[in-house]
C-alpha positions, 0 to 999 in steps of 0.5 A: 484565507488571509490576503497574504495566503492568497498572494502566496499562490500568485508569486513564487514563495521562498523555501519553506524554512524561510517563510513569508506567510503566517502559516509558516511563521506560526510553525511549531518549535519542532519544525525549527532547524536542528541547530535550534535544538538542545540535547535532551536531559532528564533531571537525574540522567540522560533520557537515553539511559532511561530508555535503555533502563526500560528494556529490563522490565520489558524483557522480563515480562517477555521471558516470564512464561505466564505473563498477562496477555495485555502486559506482554503486548505492551512490552512487546510493542515497546521493544519492537517499536517504542524503544527503537523509535526513541533511540533512532531519533538521535541518528535521524536528527543528523540526517533530516532537519525537522522534528516530525521528519526525525520521528517519521524517519525513526519509524522507518529505521525501526521497521528495518531494525526489526526485520534485520534482527529477525533475519540475523538470528534466522541466518546465524543460529541454525548453523550453530544447532538452533533449529527454531531460531524465531522463538519468543525467547531468542527474538526477545534476547536478540531484540534487547541486545540489538537495542542496547548496542544501538543505545550505546552507539547512537547519538543522544536524541535532541529535542527543540526548545519549547516555551515553558508550560506548553503541553500537548493539548495546549497546542493550537488545533489539537483538540478539534483535530483529535475530536474529529479524527477520534470520531472517524477512527471509532466509526471506522472500527464500528462500521466493519464490525457491523457489516461482519455481523450482517448489519448495514453499511450506514456506519461505514458510510458515515465514517467516510463522510467524517474523514472527508470533513476531517480533510476539509478541516485540515485544508481550511485551517492549515494556516492556523494549525501547526504542522504536527497537528496537520500531520496528526489529522492526516494520520487519523484520516488515512488510518480510518480509511484503511481500517474500514477495508482491512477490518472486513471479515472475521478472517483474513480478507482480500487478495494478495494478503491471503497468500501473504498470510500463508507464508507468514504461517509457514515461517511461524509454524517452523519458527524458521524462515527458509526460502529454499523450502518455498522459492516463491517471491512472496516468501522472499518478502520479509515484511510479511514473514519475519516482521509479523513473526516478530510481532506475534512472538513478542506480543499477545496479538493474534495473527489476524490482528497483525495483518488487519490492524498493525500493518495498516496502522504502520502504512497509515504513516505514508500520507504523512511522509508524503506531506513531510517530503513535499513540505520540505520543498513547497508551501504548506497548501501544496504539501497538504493537498499532495498528501490528500491526493495520495489518500483520495486515489482509490487504490489507497483504501481499496487495495493497499490494505490487502498488500501487506508487503507493499504497505511496508515498502511504501512506508520505507519509500516515503522515508526515502523521499523525506530524506531526498527532499530535505536538502539542508541535511548533509548531501552524502549522508542523505544519499547513503541513507536513501540507498539504505532505505531502498535496501529495506524496500528490496527486503520488503517487496520485489515489485516496488523495488523494480518500479523505484529502480526504473524510475530512478534510472530514467530520472538519472538519464533525464538529468544528464540530458538536461544538464547537457542541454543547459550547458550550451548557454556559454554565458551562464555555464559557470552559474549553472554548474554551481547550481547543479552541484548544489541541488543534484541528489541522484548520482550513478551509485544511488541508482546502481546499488539498489538495482544490484541489491535487487538482482542479488536478493532475487537471484543467488540469495533467494532464487525467486526471480523466475516471475521477473524473468518471465515478465521480462521475456514477455515484454521483450517478445512484445517489443520485438514483435512477437506474440503478446497478450492484451493488457489489463482493462485498467489501461482503458483509464489511461491517457496513454492508450489501452482498451477494455477487452470484453469479458466474453473475449477474455473467457474465450481466450482463457478456454482456448489456453486451457484446452491447449495446456491440457491436450496431451493429458486429456488424450490419456484420460486425466481430464474430462473428454471434449465431448462432455464439455463442448456442449456446456455453456459458461455465459459471462455474468456482468457485475451487478449494480446496487438497486437505485435508492430514493435519491437515485430514483429521483434522478432517474425520474428526471431523465438522468441515468444513474449508472451512466452518471456513476460510471462517468464520474469514475472515468472523469476522476481518472482523467482528472488525476492524469491530466492535472498531474501532467499539466503540473509540470508545465505550471510548475516550470513556466507559470508565473503564478505557480504555487510550487517551483521545483528544482531539477531533481524533483522534475526529473524524478517525477518525469521518471515516474510518469514514464514508468506509468506510460510503460505499464500502459503500453506494455501489456504484460506489465499491466497484467503482472503489476497493476497499473493502478498500483503503479500510479499510486506509487507514482504519486510519491513523486508527482503529487505536488505537481498535481496539487500545483496544477489544481491550484493554478486551474482554480486561481480565478477564484481568488480568495476562494481558491483553496476552499474550492480545491477543498470541495473538489478533494472532498467530492473525489473522496466521497465518490471514489470511496463509494459514498456517492454510489451508496447514496444513489445506487446504480453502481457495483457495491464496494466491500468497505461499505456493503455486504455484497459486490464482486470483492465481497463474492471473491475475497470475503471468507465464510465459516461454512467453506472453512468447515468444508475445507477442514472436513475434506483435509481430514478425510483425505488424510484418512484415505492417504492422499488425493487431489483437490480442485476448487476455483481460484478465489475459494482456494485463495481464501482456504489455502492455509487450510488445504494441506493436500495438493490443490488445483485452483481451477474448476472451469469445465476444461480444467476438471480432472477425472480423479479429483475432489471438487470443492465449491466455496460459498459464492459458487454454491449460493449463486452458481457463479465462478470468477477467474482472473485472466489477463489482469481482469476478473471474469465472472461466469455462470457455472454449468453444474451439469458437469458434476452430475457424474460425481457423488456429492459427499459433503454439503453444509449450505455454504459449500459442497464437495464432489468426488 
């Protein structure tokens, strides 16, 4: 690191667009302001005309009935993503002021365009007699027409002036970043494929190590590489991490994604999205219904590829958006570390690939943050675009919307209180008011309009606000002193409080609630009598640890408890994230050697996000209905730069070695939280992206045997004319797209009915263990097979059984 870079950490640095260090002076031309650009024209015609002209062959390919699959895929992706990105760049350039921000914002606009076009035809055509509006023909014509209108109305895209003869691969740093990033992506695809075929997780583990090396390369060479190269490296790193998880399994694998896939299939099957048919909040998320339907209809990609590849690759842009948003207001090192912290947080690569609706919502939220922080753009236009992007989040995911609205509302109130307090100094009142007017972004309607849109969408338009109403009722009951459930055990990681409820206690609560709910029907003989289930034992089964490796046995021989070490590292990482994020406020506001000096909006919005995390911790029902870890991941959009700032400040004693030490810290966090360290040592539960075992593997990984059993049972029940199926919650989650008969997702003895088929999936069949989700926690217990002795075994294939 150069002397100038070291000094940049010790003094207040000017705005990023008025650089004082070599890293900023060497920024590529597409990081220059819009006024340094010129209208892009080809030798014979405008580039926009050429783009519009390309619509014709792409549309023809889509409309031909026997188009080759590869050609149709290229044409569909060009219509859905390529053309709109190019056309939206002219609009985005009027809103944000750098080249990469323009491109990223164009991607957000493109996703919203695809959703709105599908929603428009889905709404307008059925009253005209078109019963199946989401066909390939209709969507192709509607998309092409919308792009023609956009091309006519949108301003001409601009491009920066570049030195003659400067090509892509001549850009400094592209080749090493592309090489390491390419290796990471190849390994990230090969690793899951090997695991899916019963081979080991060594390739996936190496992929994690290569991703850590790529992040280290970006941090250590940040001053020599142009910003677009750094952002390209970030995209490769995030895409590799996401694919390592999303590609696990031959079928749809994960938690929420399985239900998302079901509602996508329902919309695709009738080629019409109808919320009145299934008034479920999942069905109201157009990011997992209309958007995937458009991709499926216009390309030859399979249904699973769309959810396992297309959505994660779109979401992989989110860390790049975090970097771009922070880079607008902070030095390069802070921006890069903020994006890396967003990637390193375990929810990003463990759970987000299973949350397609939130992946799209986070993509739009990242675009909104880029608009918010690019203060050189026109303020009123940025506010309008910010609200429009939040409207896209409303259509994409309900919970993300509520958390964002809560964050903005708290921020707005904090901003008002801050202004009131600052105006008490009479001698500086005029200057303060002038600064406030220049820097303020949030205003009442920026908060109110998204809140109203969320209420209207969940209320009169879709009637899917029932879950929200129940959550608010439970929250009000808890606040007013009524009955309240204990929160998720994730709150035990929070510095705001919370405790881990023992699994045995959770299971007792679960059984008591089941007995209470079924008491009336049990008395009438619909459920097994109490005398048959009272003597049954359902002991809790702890999540098993991996066996100690050779390295783990060496540590164990030295008297170091490997399970204790792994658990301690995870707890320390959770504490580190929270303490550093909170300390960042004090460092950024008052420390003289802070690397980041935020304006008022950044402080209040980040404080609002922290308040939301605290609320999720202190109000039990919120941590149950919406994961606390997901709330923290969302909060990183706002307080990641404070976390990065506190890290640099804490390591300032190292002088020139400050950033290398920070780099080593981030790489260590990634290797530990991603499961590489536990994989090398053993003594910790296996993680799905690196192993063919563990809790996530047991409850989320689909198997061919249970799918065959579900199809067999569905056909038999069709022949018999009906009936009821019972299976455990997670087997149902994996098979819900195949079970078309009424299904009760519970096989706990107290929940067994006397007239049902009982289907036990692969994990219960092979291990005798069943997992339930209760109170925000996963509880695994040993299933008492004796309870099924009175039934007939009518099907078995070694991986699933069915009783009647």
